[in-house]
C-alpha positions as CSV (number, residue, x, y, z in Angstrom):
1,M,30.9,-29.3,-112.6
2,Q,28.7,-30.0,-109.9
3,D,25.4,-31.8,-110.7
4,T,22.8,-29.4,-109.1
5,N,20.2,-32.0,-109.8
6,R,21.5,-34.3,-107.4
7,W,19.3,-35.5,-104.5
8,N,20.8,-33.9,-101.4
9,P,20.0,-35.7,-98.2
10,A,19.6,-32.3,-96.1
11,R,16.4,-31.1,-97.8
12,L,15.1,-34.0,-95.8
13,M,16.1,-32.2,-92.1
14,P,13.4,-30.4,-91.5
15,L,11.1,-33.6,-91.3
16,I,13.4,-34.6,-88.4
17,G,11.6,-33.0,-85.3
18,P,8.0,-33.3,-87.0
19,V,9.0,-37.0,-87.3
20,A,10.7,-37.3,-83.8
21,L,7.6,-35.5,-82.2
22,F,5.0,-37.9,-83.5
23,L,7.0,-41.1,-82.4
24,I,7.5,-39.8,-78.8
25,W,4.0,-39.2,-78.8
26,D,2.9,-42.7,-79.9
27,L,5.5,-44.1,-77.6
28,V,4.0,-42.2,-74.6
29,V,0.3,-43.3,-75.6
30,R,1.6,-47.1,-76.2
31,F,3.3,-47.5,-73.1
32,K,0.2,-45.4,-71.4
33,L,2.3,-43.0,-69.6
34,I,-0.5,-40.5,-70.0
35,P,-4.0,-41.9,-69.7
36,P,-5.6,-42.5,-73.3
37,I,-8.5,-40.0,-72.0
38,L,-6.2,-37.4,-71.7
39,L,-3.9,-37.9,-74.9
40,P,-5.4,-39.5,-78.2
41,S,-2.3,-41.5,-80.6
42,P,-1.6,-38.9,-83.0
43,W,-2.8,-40.9,-85.7
44,A,-6.3,-40.4,-84.3
45,T,-5.7,-36.8,-83.5
46,L,-4.4,-36.5,-87.2
47,G,-7.6,-38.3,-88.6
48,A,-9.9,-35.5,-86.5
49,L,-8.0,-33.1,-88.2
50,F,-8.1,-34.3,-91.8
51,T,-11.7,-35.0,-91.1
52,G,-12.4,-31.4,-89.7
53,M,-10.7,-29.5,-92.3
54,G,-12.2,-31.7,-94.8
55,G,-15.5,-30.3,-95.2
56,G,-16.3,-30.9,-91.0
57,S,-16.9,-27.8,-88.8
58,L,-13.2,-27.4,-87.8
59,S,-12.8,-25.8,-91.1
60,G,-15.5,-23.1,-90.6
61,D,-14.0,-22.6,-87.2
62,F,-10.4,-22.2,-89.1
63,A,-11.8,-19.6,-91.5
64,Y,-12.9,-17.3,-88.7
65,T,-9.9,-17.3,-86.7
66,L,-7.8,-16.7,-90.2
67,L,-10.3,-13.8,-90.9
68,R,-10.0,-12.1,-87.6
69,T,-6.1,-12.6,-87.7
70,S,-6.0,-11.0,-91.2
71,E,-8.3,-8.2,-90.5
72,A,-6.0,-7.4,-87.3
73,F,-2.9,-7.8,-88.9
74,L,-4.1,-5.6,-92.3
75,I,-4.9,-3.0,-89.5
76,A,-1.4,-3.0,-87.9
77,A,0.3,-3.1,-90.8
78,V,-1.6,-0.4,-92.6
79,M,-1.6,2.2,-89.3
80,G,1.8,0.9,-88.1
81,V,4.1,1.0,-90.9
82,P,4.0,4.8,-92.2
83,L,3.4,5.9,-88.8
84,G,6.5,4.2,-87.7
85,V,8.6,5.6,-90.7
86,L,7.4,9.0,-89.9
87,L,8.3,9.0,-86.0
88,G,11.3,7.4,-87.2
89,S,12.5,10.0,-89.5
90,N,12.3,12.5,-86.7
91,E,14.3,10.8,-83.9
92,R,12.8,13.9,-81.3
93,A,9.1,12.9,-82.2
94,Y,9.8,9.2,-81.6
95,R,11.5,9.8,-78.2
96,S,8.8,12.1,-76.9
97,V,6.3,9.1,-77.5
98,E,9.1,6.1,-76.7
99,F,7.8,5.5,-73.5
100,V,4.3,5.3,-74.3
101,I,5.2,2.5,-77.1
102,D,7.3,0.7,-74.8
103,F,5.4,0.3,-71.9
104,F,2.1,-0.7,-73.9
105,R,4.2,-3.2,-76.0
106,S,5.8,-4.5,-72.7
107,T,2.2,-5.1,-71.2
108,P,0.8,-8.4,-71.8
109,S,-2.1,-7.6,-74.4
110,S,-4.6,-10.2,-72.7
111,A,-4.0,-8.0,-69.7
112,L,-6.2,-5.2,-71.4
113,I,-9.2,-7.6,-72.6
114,P,-11.4,-6.2,-70.0
115,L,-10.6,-2.7,-70.9
116,F,-11.5,-3.5,-74.8
117,L,-14.7,-5.5,-73.5
118,M,-15.5,-2.2,-71.7
119,I,-15.2,-0.3,-75.0
120,F,-16.3,-2.6,-77.5
121,G,-18.5,-4.9,-75.6
122,V,-18.9,-8.7,-76.6
123,S,-18.3,-8.8,-80.4
124,D,-15.9,-9.6,-83.0
125,I,-14.7,-6.2,-83.2
126,N,-13.1,-6.5,-79.7
127,K,-11.2,-9.5,-80.8
128,V,-9.9,-7.9,-83.8
129,A,-9.4,-4.8,-82.1
130,I,-7.3,-6.0,-79.3
131,A,-5.2,-8.0,-81.8
132,A,-4.8,-5.3,-84.0
133,F,-3.7,-2.9,-80.8
134,G,-0.7,-5.5,-80.1
135,A,0.2,-6.3,-83.3
136,L,0.0,-2.2,-84.2
137,L,2.8,-1.4,-81.4
138,I,5.3,-4.2,-82.7
139,V,4.8,-2.8,-86.4
140,L,5.4,0.6,-85.2
141,F,8.3,-0.2,-82.9
142,N,10.2,-2.0,-85.9
143,S,9.6,0.2,-88.2
144,A,10.8,3.4,-86.5
145,Y,13.9,1.7,-85.5
146,G,14.6,0.5,-88.9
147,V,14.7,4.3,-89.9
148,I,16.4,5.6,-86.8
149,N,19.0,2.9,-87.5
150,A,19.6,3.4,-91.1
151,R,23.1,3.0,-91.8
152,K,25.0,6.2,-91.6
153,Q,27.2,5.9,-94.4
154,R,24.5,5.8,-97.1
155,V,22.6,8.6,-95.3
156,M,25.7,10.7,-95.4
157,A,26.8,9.5,-99.4
158,A,23.6,10.9,-100.0
159,K,23.8,14.4,-98.5
160,V,27.1,14.7,-100.2
161,M,25.3,14.2,-103.8
162,G,23.2,16.7,-102.9
163,A,20.1,15.0,-102.1
164,S,17.2,16.9,-100.3
165,R,15.9,15.8,-97.1
166,F,12.6,14.3,-98.7
167,Q,15.0,12.2,-101.7
168,I,16.9,11.0,-98.2
169,F,13.8,9.8,-96.5
170,K,12.2,8.2,-99.8
171,D,15.4,6.9,-101.2
172,V,17.5,5.8,-98.3
173,L,15.4,5.7,-94.8
174,I,12.6,3.7,-96.2
175,W,14.5,1.4,-98.1
176,E,16.8,0.9,-95.2
177,S,13.9,0.3,-92.9
178,L,12.4,-2.4,-95.1
179,Q,14.2,-5.5,-93.2
180,P,13.3,-4.7,-90.0
181,T,9.8,-3.7,-90.8
182,F,9.4,-7.2,-92.4
183,V,10.7,-8.6,-88.8
184,G,8.1,-6.3,-87.6
185,L,5.4,-7.5,-89.8
186,R,6.0,-11.3,-89.2
187,S,6.2,-10.8,-85.4
188,A,2.9,-8.9,-85.9
189,V,1.0,-11.7,-87.7
190,S,2.0,-14.3,-85.2
191,M,0.9,-11.9,-82.4
192,S,-2.5,-11.4,-83.9
193,L,-3.1,-14.9,-84.1
194,V,-2.2,-15.7,-80.5
195,I,-4.2,-12.9,-79.4
196,V,-7.1,-13.5,-81.6
197,I,-7.2,-17.5,-80.4
198,V,-7.0,-16.4,-76.5
199,A,-9.8,-13.6,-77.3
200,E,-11.8,-16.3,-78.7
201,M,-11.4,-18.8,-75.5
202,F,-12.2,-15.9,-73.1
203,I,-14.5,-13.6,-74.7
204,G,-18.0,-15.0,-75.9
205,S,-17.5,-16.3,-78.9
206,E,-19.4,-18.9,-81.0
207,R,-16.8,-19.4,-83.5
208,G,-12.9,-19.9,-83.9
209,L,-10.3,-22.2,-83.1
210,G,-10.1,-20.9,-79.6
211,H,-13.6,-21.4,-78.9
212,R,-13.6,-24.6,-80.2
213,I,-10.3,-25.6,-77.9
214,I,-12.2,-24.7,-74.8
215,D,-15.2,-25.9,-76.0
216,S,-13.5,-29.6,-76.8
217,Q,-11.7,-29.3,-73.7
218,Q,-14.9,-28.7,-71.3
219,V,-16.7,-32.1,-72.7
220,M,-13.5,-34.1,-72.9
221,N,-13.5,-34.5,-76.5
222,V,-9.7,-34.4,-76.8
223,K,-9.1,-35.5,-79.8
224,D,-11.0,-32.6,-81.4
225,M,-9.2,-30.5,-78.8
226,Y,-5.6,-31.5,-80.0
227,A,-6.9,-31.2,-83.7
228,S,-7.8,-27.6,-83.0
229,I,-4.8,-27.0,-81.5
230,L,-2.5,-28.7,-84.5
231,A,-4.6,-26.6,-86.7
232,A,-3.9,-23.2,-84.9
233,G,0.0,-24.4,-85.0
234,A,0.2,-25.4,-88.7
235,L,-1.8,-21.6,-89.4
236,G,0.9,-19.7,-87.4
237,Y,3.6,-21.7,-89.2
238,V,2.3,-21.3,-92.7
239,L,1.5,-17.3,-92.1
240,N,5.3,-17.1,-90.8
241,I,6.7,-19.1,-93.6
242,I,4.5,-16.8,-96.2
243,F,6.4,-13.6,-94.8
244,L,9.6,-15.2,-94.8
245,V,9.3,-15.9,-98.6
246,F,7.9,-12.1,-99.1
247,E,11.1,-11.0,-96.7
248,K,13.5,-12.7,-99.0
249,R,12.1,-11.6,-102.5
250,I,11.4,-8.2,-101.5
251,V,14.3,-7.1,-99.1
252,H,16.7,-9.4,-101.2
253,W,19.5,-6.9,-100.3
254,S,19.5,-7.7,-96.6
255,G,22.8,-7.5,-95.0
256,R,24.7,-6.4,-97.9
């Protein structure tokens, strides 16, 4: 019988990448391949990160970015999932608006910043609105295609058993669409974070990680700039992991 409590070295595999990155970073700084004024040591950067997140001003900017990202994502999810499922359940309806969805989904959201500035002005609403718009298209697209591409065998089996159209929609199509819907939600939360940070950089903002990165770069406070970049990366990584955990627990039958 295999000992399940036995320590497995494979558990350390995810640490190899980060350790290698910081070692290379440290060597680059030690051998002065990049001037220290442009690239501080990883340990100085981590010190600035922990100090800032442990009650410093960085924690406040982190909270502002997280709040804006959460608001944009919730708007996209609440609107995008039901609309995508409804459109996907009627393929003709989806095909009629497919060009519009694909067009704006393919358009870089940053290119729409001037449009949203004209509509909402320089405000927090602007940053949330443009991030919600970009994330909404991703959620809607994945939810609709999840319903459209639901496994035909299960739909046919439900019809053979005498299920009504509403029962097929409720008990088959919605459940079959959950896996692509979660993929869309996971992509949408990452997109929300990216757009919020870009908006904080270029749309008059006094708080947020994007504003902090640009502000630190302009005054050459490179430790704070890299610490803010690491904080943004950590936030995106944690949000992605959270959705992976939810997806595995809720859509545990995926691929079966």
